[in-house]
C-alpha positions in Angstrom: -286.2 -12.4 90.4 -284.5 -9.2 91.5 -285.3 -5.6 90.7 -282.7 -4.0 88.5 -281.6 -0.5 87.4 -281.4 -1.7 83.8 -283.5 0.6 81.6 -284.7 -2.2 79.3 -286.2 -4.4 82.0 -287.8 -4.3 85.5 -286.3 -7.5 86.9 -283.4 -9.8 86.1 -282.7 -13.5 86.9 -279.6 -15.6 86.5 -280.5 -19.3 86.1 -276.9 -20.4 86.2 -275.5 -21.4 89.6 -272.6 -23.4 90.9 -269.3 -24.3 89.4 -267.0 -27.2 88.5 -263.7 -26.9 90.3 -261.2 -27.9 87.5 -258.0 -26.1 88.3 -255.8 -25.0 91.3 -257.0 -21.4 90.7 -260.4 -22.5 91.9 -259.1 -22.5 95.5 -259.5 -18.7 95.6 -262.7 -18.4 93.6 -265.8 -16.6 95.1 -268.4 -18.7 93.1 -268.6 -21.6 95.6 -269.1 -19.3 98.5 -271.9 -17.4 96.6 -273.5 -20.7 95.6 -273.6 -22.0 99.2 -275.4 -18.8 100.4 -278.4 -19.6 98.2 -281.1 -22.1 99.3 -281.1 -25.5 97.6 -284.8 -25.1 96.8 -285.1 -21.8 94.9 -288.9 -21.7 95.5 -288.2 -21.0 99.2 -287.7 -17.4 100.0 -285.0 -16.6 102.5 -285.1 -13.1 104.0 -282.0 -11.5 105.6 
């Protein structure tokens, strides 16, 4: 979970990750790069 500046909550979490490459437009999409930055096991904390 990540701290947020949203007034209605303290933290936010997005359970949806990854993508299905289904069109030629996917070649320039940022989602695959973002997904590969995250650890495969989300219970392991990675500090940068």
